[in-house]
C-alpha positions in Angstrom: -64.4 -62.7 23.8 -65.8 -66.2 22.3 -69.0 -67.7 23.0 -70.1 -71.1 21.1 -74.0 -71.9 20.6 -75.3 -74.9 22.3 -78.9 -76.4 20.6 -80.5 -78.8 21.9 -82.8 -81.1 19.9 -82.9 -84.5 21.5 -86.1 -84.8 23.2 -89.2 -87.1 23.3 -92.0 -84.6 22.3 -94.6 -86.4 24.4 -96.6 -83.5 24.8 -97.0 -82.9 21.2 -97.4 -86.2 20.3 -100.3 -87.0 23.0 -102.0 -83.7 21.0 -102.3 -84.8 18.4 -98.8 -84.1 16.2 -98.0 -86.4 13.4 -94.1 -85.4 13.0 -91.6 -87.7 14.7 -90.8 -85.1 17.0 -91.7 -81.7 16.4 -88.8 -80.3 16.3 -89.4 -81.0 13.1 -92.8 -80.2 13.3 -92.7 -77.0 10.2 -92.9 -73.5 10.6 -93.8 -70.9 7.7 -92.2 -74.4 5.7 -89.1 -74.2 7.7 -88.7 -77.5 10.5 -88.6 -75.9 13.8 -85.4 -77.4 14.9 -83.7 -75.5 11.7 -85.5 -71.9 12.0 -83.6 -72.3 16.1 -80.2 -73.5 14.2 -80.3 -70.7 11.8 -81.2 -67.9 14.1 -78.0 -69.2 15.9 -75.8 -68.8 12.8 -77.3 -65.9 12.2 -75.8 -64.2 15.8 -72.1 -63.8 16.9 -72.2 -67.4 19.2 -69.5 -69.4 17.0 -69.4 -72.6 16.8 -72.7 -73.8 17.1 -73.5 -77.2 18.7 -76.7 -79.0 17.9 -77.0 -82.0 20.3 -79.5 -84.8 18.6 -81.1 -88.4 20.9 -84.6 -89.6 19.8 -85.8 -89.7 16.0 -81.8 -88.7 15.2 -82.6 -89.4 11.7 -84.7 -87.0 11.0 -83.7 -84.4 13.0 -80.0 -84.2 11.6 -82.0 -84.5 8.0 -83.7 -80.9 9.1 -80.5 -79.5 10.3 -78.9 -80.5 6.7 -76.6 -78.4 5.2 -76.4 -76.6 8.4 -73.0 -75.3 9.3 -73.4 -77.2 12.9 -71.3 -79.2 14.9 -73.5 -82.3 15.0 -73.2 -84.6 18.4 -75.2 -87.4 19.6 -76.8 -87.9 23.6 -77.4 -91.8 23.6 -78.5 -90.9 26.7 -81.0 -88.7 26.0 -84.0 -90.4 28.2 -82.7 -89.6 31.5 -83.8 -86.1 30.9 -82.3 -82.3 29.3 -79.3 -81.9 31.9 -77.8 -84.8 29.6 -78.4 -83.6 26.8 -77.0 -79.9 27.7 -73.1 -81.8 29.3 -73.1 -83.5 25.3 -73.4 -79.9 23.7 -71.0 -77.9 26.6 -68.8 -81.3 26.1 -68.2 -80.4 22.7 -67.3 -77.3 22.2 -63.9 -75.5 22.0 -61.7 -75.9 25.6 -60.8 -72.0 24.0 -65.0 -70.9 24.7 -64.9 -68.4 27.5 -69.4 -69.7 27.2 -72.2 -71.2 25.6 -75.5 -69.5 24.9 -78.2 -72.5 25.7 -80.3 -72.6 23.0 -84.0 -75.0 23.5 -84.9 -76.1 19.7 -88.9 -75.5 20.3 -88.2 -72.0 20.5 -89.1 -70.4 17.5 -88.7 -66.4 19.2 -85.3 -66.7 19.6 -84.0 -64.0 17.9 -80.0 -63.3 16.3 -80.8 -60.0 17.3 -81.5 -61.3 20.7 -78.6 -63.7 21.0 -76.0 -60.8 20.3 -77.9 -58.7 22.9 -76.5 -61.9 25.4 -73.2 -62.0 24.1 -73.0 -57.7 24.0 -73.8 -57.9 28.0 -71.5 -60.7 28.9 -68.8 -59.4 27.1 -68.9 -55.7 28.7 -69.1 -57.3 32.4 -65.7 -59.7 33.2 -67.2 -60.8 36.8 -71.2 -62.2 35.6 -70.6 -65.4 35.6 -74.5 -65.6 33.0 -76.5 -63.4 31.5 -80.9 -64.1 30.7 -83.5 -62.3 29.1 -86.5 -61.0 31.6 -89.6 -60.4 29.5 -92.7 -59.8 31.9 -91.2 -59.4 34.6 -89.8 -63.1 34.3 -86.4 -64.6 33.4 -86.6 -66.8 29.6 -84.8 -68.7 26.9 -82.2 -68.6 25.6 -79.4 -68.2 28.6 -75.5 -67.2 28.0 -73.4 -69.5 30.9 -70.0 -68.9 31.6 -67.2 -70.8 30.6 -67.0 -70.4 35.1 -70.7 -72.1 35.3 -69.6 -75.3 32.9 -68.6 -77.5 35.9 -71.4 -77.3 37.9 -74.2 -77.5 34.9 -71.7 -81.3 34.0 -73.3 -82.1 37.5 -77.0 -81.5 37.2 -79.3 -84.8 36.3 -82.6 -85.6 35.1 -84.6 -83.0 33.6 -82.7 -79.7 35.3 -81.4 -77.8 33.0 -79.5 -74.1 32.6 -82.0 -72.6 34.7 -81.3 -74.8 37.9 -77.8 -72.9 37.7 -78.6 -69.8 37.4 -80.9 -70.1 40.5 -77.8 -70.9 43.1 -75.6 -67.7 41.7 -74.7 -65.0 43.9 -76.3 -61.5 43.9 -74.6 -59.6 40.7 -73.6 -62.6 39.0 -76.7 -63.2 36.6 -77.3 -60.1 34.6 -80.3 -59.9 33.0 -81.5 -58.1 29.4 -84.5 -57.0 28.6 -86.3 -58.6 25.6 -90.4 -59.7 24.1 -92.5 -62.4 25.5 -92.1 -63.7 22.0 -88.3 -64.1 21.8 -87.7 -65.3 25.2 -91.1 -67.0 26.2 -92.6 -68.6 23.6 -91.8 -72.5 23.1 -94.4 -75.2 21.1 -95.3 -78.3 23.5 -98.5 -79.0 20.9 -99.7 -78.8 17.8 -102.4 -76.2 19.0 -99.2 -73.6 19.9 -97.2 -74.4 16.9 -100.3 -72.5 14.3 -100.0 -70.3 17.7 -96.3 -69.5 18.0 -96.6 -68.8 13.6 -98.7 -66.2 14.2 -96.8 -64.9 17.1 -93.6 -64.3 15.0 -95.7 -63.1 12.2 -97.4 -60.3 13.7 -94.1 -59.0 16.2 
């Protein structure tokens, strides 16, 4: 089973800037000395997912500098301002034709672990009829999610800020599998400088 990774690091980070963030984008803001986007990329590369594609957009040069030296496939979404869906489409299109699915990671979720990614892949590998796998923490679905190649066509039709979750909501019962995860792994995201500080504390304490 071949599962690729797609990291979405193209967003504008308006909330982060409005709350006083000084960086060009929150994705290069340091968390324990490591840029947010690089932390997520290193996590993906420490998992079973291969290849790992990173989709840039806003502040492209700054984000690519933060990812420098990592064994990623870098692709640029010139249409990033249209919303998340265009970056998802760009990332899926960059994967090899022989992958069986893709893990979709958000660049502002630093709590994801290689272990969680591998648990999603293993769950998918053990259930040939599944179309997707998602982590669940506290009774709520979180991220990252794994999409079967059978869902790529539907994902390519998403528009605006629709993400992979929209594709999951349309699945029939039994086609979406769940994997238990912690709140930090599946639900911790960074939208403001204060949230970045809180994320650092939460990751240190887990």
